[in-house]
N, C-alpha and C positions, 0 to 999 in steps of 0.2 A: 895262022888261020884265025879268022875273026871268031870270037866267042858268040855263040848263039844267044839272041836276046831272050831273056826269061820272061814269059808272060805272067802277069799277076794271077794268082790262083784264086778261084771263087771260094768265098767262105761257105761254110755249111749253111748258114742262114740264107745267103744269096741263092744257094742251090735249092733250098726248100721253097723259097718264093718262086723260083723258076718252075719247080715241080707243081706248085699250086696253080700257076697260070696255065701251064700245059694241061693240068688236070681239068680245069674249067673248059678249055677248048675241046679236049677229048670227050668230056661229058656231054657238051653241047652236040658234037658230031654224032655220038652214039644215040643220044635222045632223039635227034632228028632223022637220022638215016638208018641206024641199026639198033633199035631198042632191045633186041634179043641179046646183044653183047653185054648188057649191064651186069648180068650175073657173073660173067667171066672176069670182070674188073675187080670185083670186091675182094677175092682172095689175096690180091697183091697188097691191099691195105691191111687185111687181117693178119698177114704174115708179119708185118712190122709190129703190130700190137702184141702178137704172141711172143715175138722175140724180146720185146721190152718187158712183158710180164714174167718171162723167165728170170729176169734180173731182180725183180722187186723183193721177193721173200729173202733170198740169200743176202742181198745188199743191206736191207733194213736190219736183219738179224746180226750180221757181222759188224756193221758200223755201230749199232747200239750197244752190243755186248762189249766190243773193244773199248768204246768210249766210257761206258759206265764202270767197267771192271778195272780201268786204269787207276793209277794211284790217286786215291781220294776223290775220284770223279763221281762215284756213286753217291757220295754224301751230298753232292750238289743237285742231284736229280729232283728231290722234293721241292727245293727252293725254285729251281728253274721251271718245273712243272706248274707250280702255283702261279708264278708270274705269267707264264704262257697262257694258262686257262683264263686268268683274269683278262688278259689282253684279247684273247679269242672271243670271249663272251661279249665284251663291250663292242668290238668291231662288228661281229655278226648281228648283234641286236640293232645296231645302226643300219646295217644293210637291209634287214627285214623291214625296218621302219621306212627306209627310202623306197623300197618296193611298194609298200602300201600307199605311200604318199603319191608316187608316180602313177599307179594304176587308178587311184581315185581322182587325180587331176585330169589325166588324159582320157580315161574311160574307154579303152580300146574295145571292150566287149559289148558296149551298149549298141543295140541295133542289130546284132548278129543273131542268127537263128541256129539253134543246135540241130545237128543231123539226127535222124531218128534211128539209124542203124546202130547196133551195139558196138562199143569200142573194142571189146575183146581184152580189156585191161582190168584187172582186179587189184584191190589193195586193201590192207587192213591197217588201221592206225596202231602204231606202237605205243605201248604204255611205258612209264618210267621203269617198271619192273623188267620189261623185255629188253630195254636198252642196257640196264644194269647187268642183267645176266649175260647179255651178248659181249660184254667186256672181257669175260673170262672164257678162253677156248676150252672145249672138252678135249680137243686133240690139236696140238700145234701142227701136226702133219696135215690135218684137214684144213686148218686156217691157212697154211702155206699153199695147199693145193687149190683152195678157192680164192686166194688172193685177198683175204680179209686183213687189211692193213692194221686196223685197230687191235685185233686179237694178236697179230704178230708183234706189234709194239708192246702190248702188255706182257706177253711171254718173254720177249727179249729183255725188257726192263728187269723183271724178276730174276731171270737167268743171269743177267749182268751183275746185279746186286749180290746174288749168291756166289758168283765167281769171284767178285771183289772181296767178299768176306774170307774166302779161302786163302787170300794173300799169295805168297810165292808158289804154293802148290798149284794155283790156277794159272800161272804165267804161260805155260805151254798152250793152253786153250786160248788165252788172250792173244798171243802171237799168231796162233792159227786164224783167229777171227780177223786180225789186222791184215794178214796175207790174203784171206778170202775177200775182204773189202777192196784191196788194191786190185785183185784179179777181176772183180765184178766191175770196177771202174774201167779197166781195160776192155772188158767184155762190152761195156756200154759204148765205148769209142768205136769198136768194130761194128756194132749194130747201127750206129749213127750214119755209117756210110750208105745204108739203105734208106735212110729217112726221106730224102727227096722223092724216091720212087713210091714209098709207102704213103706219104701225105698227098702226093699227086694222084695216086690211085683212089684214096679216100674221097678227094674232091671230085674226081671224075665219076665215081659211083653216085655221089650225092646229086650232081647236076644231071647225070645220065638217067637216074631214076625219076627225078621230079621235074626235070627240064628247067630252063631259065625262069619259068613262071614261078618257081619256088622262091625266087628273090622278090616277088611281088605279093605272093599270097600272105594274107594277114600282116601286111607291111606295117600297119600302125602298132601292132603288138611288138613286133621286132624293134621298131624305132623307139618305142617306149622303154624297152629293156636296155637298148644300147645307150639311150639318153640317160637313164638312171645310173647305169654303170659308169658313164663318163663323169656324172656328178659325184659318184662315190669315189672315183679316182682323185678328182680335184678337191673335194671338200673333206675327205676322210684320209685316204692313203697318203696324199701329198703332204698335208699338214703333219701327219704322224712322222713321215720321213724328215720333215724340217725340224720338228720338236726334238727328235732323237739324233739329229745331226748326221743322218745317213748321207754318204757321198752319192747324191742322186745320179750324176752322170755315169759314174762307174757302176752303180747298181743297175741301171737300166741297160747299160752295155752288157753286163754279165747275164742278166735274165732274159734278154731279148730272144735268144735261141730257145730256151725252154718255153717261153711264152708263145712263140710261133708254132712249136710242136704241139702244145696244148690246144691252141686255136684251130690248127688244121686237122688234128686227130680226134678232137673232142674227148680226150682222155687225159686226166691229170696224171695217171700212172705212167703214161708214155713220156711225160716230161720229168718225172721224179728223179731218175738216175742222173740226168744231165743237170738238173737244178741243184742236186746235192754237190755235184762236182764243181759247178761254177761259183756257188756260194763259198766253198772252201777256198777257191782261187781268189775270191774277193777279199778274204780275210777272216771268215767265221771259222772258229775251231771245229774240227770234224765232229767231236763229241756233242757239240751244240747242234750242228747241222743234222746229225743222225738222230737226235732226239726230238728237236722242235719241228723240223719239217714234216716227218711222218705223222707226228701228233697233230699238226695243223691240218693234215689231210682228213682227219676225222672231226676236228672241232672248229676249224676256221675256214669254212666254205663260204667265203664272202659272196661270190657270184651266184652260187647255187641258192643260198638262203634268200638273196634279193629276188631272184627269179621265182622261187616257190611262192613267196608272199604275193608277188605280182600276178602269177599265173592262176593262183587259187581264186583271187578276187575277179580276175578276167573271166573265168568259167562261171562264177556267180553272176556277173554282169550279162554274159551271153545267155544264161538260163533265166534271166529276168528276176533273180533273187536279190533282194536288197539286204545286205549285211549291215547291221548296226556297228557303230564304233566299238562297242563292248565286244561284239562277236569277232570283229577283226583283231582286236587286242588279244582275245583268247586264242584265236588262230595263230597269232604271232608267237605266243608262248608255246603252243603245241609244236610249231615248226622249229622252234629253238631246240627241241629235243629230237624230233623225228628226222631232222636234216643231218644229224651226226652220223658219220661213217659211210657216206654215200660217194665219196670221192673216188676217182679213178675209173669208174665204169660208165661208158657212154650211155646217156639217157637213163641212168639209175634214178635220177630225180623224178622221172615220170611215175615210178612206183611209189615214191614218197608223196608225190602230188595226189596220186590215186587214193592213198591211205587217208590223206588230209580231207579230200573231197568226201570220202565215205563217212568220215567221222562227223561231218557237218551236213550230211544228207544232201550234198550237191551231186548232180548227175555226172557219173563217170564218163558218160558219152561225150562230155565237154572236152575231154582230152583229145578226141579225134580232131578238134579244131586246131590243136597245137602241134600235132604230129607233122603236119606239112612243113612247118617252119622251125621245128624243134632243132634241127641240125644247125641252122643259122644262129639260134639263140644259145645252143649248147657250146658253140665255138667261143662266144664272148664270155659266157659265165665260167667256162673251164679255164680260159686264159686269166680271168680275174682271180679265180681260186689259186692258181699257181703263183701269180705275181704277189697276191696278198700274203701267201704263206712264205714266199721268199723274203718279203719285207718283214714279216713277223719274226723270222729267224734272225735277221740282222738286228732288229730291235732288241730281242732278248740278249743277243751277244753284246750289244752296246750297254744294255741294262746291267749285265753282269760285269761290265768293264773288261771284256776279253776280245773285243773286235780289233783286229790288227789290219788296218786298211792297206790293201795291196797298192803298189805304185803303178803308174801308167806303163812303165817299162815292163813290169811283171805281167800285166794284163796283155800288153802287145806280144810278149813272148809266148804266153799261153794261147793267144789267138793264132799265132803263126804255127803252133803245134796242133791246132784244131781242137784245143781243150776248152775254149770259151767262145 
């Protein structure tokens, strides 16, 4: 009896792209023929985001504590953290400057007229005192319940250091955290089977709600952002990868799935568990992945910071307000602080933008101009955040001399198991 021919199995990335395409078609159909169906589509995308958010807090806590409390690991946290913060601040400052340069060159807001109706969005500029206080959670339970990544990281680091000081007495807790981390990675693999449906539904809702015209509305602003992000990839991230001798082909093969998830869901959190897993497969030690990647989600938002500087000046242009170079530089410094800790939540950057506009007496109603195409821009900036943080994690591992590059055979085997 002849053996049945085994058909090649679609990878998860391919399934997600198929889901995206079907989502666009479904969204167009709903927008044209059944607009009342839009509300019925959204829950299917929200289910995916909710399942992912279930993973975030226990995964970050378990991997950080197990990594730091391991033999001697907590002694390296300070050195790694300092290197990471230096790297983050340099790269995000360059991103802010690129956003300012792009919006001043293209001037996408010039000639637009602000709508007169209120935006319904309010914001208050954060001071350095607010940001400093926000670092320390009043309750770790509340931080985990609200998904505050930065506060979870701070608690987990201190807890891991304290557990490490206990020595052998703390080993049972360390082993428990290691088992919890492994369990959450398996949990993530289960959730990923729903990803094509979740991201397809997210795209269907976007197109169904705004129609295909959303692809044209404020096109110049969208093109300006995408162009600036491409320049950022080519002139900043790629040279960094070359300088630190990152294996680019293997790196992009590893991060393409988290990047697609981030692009389609507009949520960095949705891509975090998978990103942690693929970076470990690539050769970054788990203790570095579990420390640097979540830390980058609060301090290394390359796409978001570039977008914020661009969008703030765009609103000023649309309002007919001429910002001097000095004012724009001051705005840049403000955004360096206020943009921290907004990763993972779709369109949380609108709140930061509202606070920035309020602090410079720019009309908040200008945000209504952006809302129509914010989904398209959020896709690109979120994907940039994820790729930038993945690269930062590999760079720190190389900087520490602890990156053990995976072979092509290992990556092929991981791909066959659906782990990359």
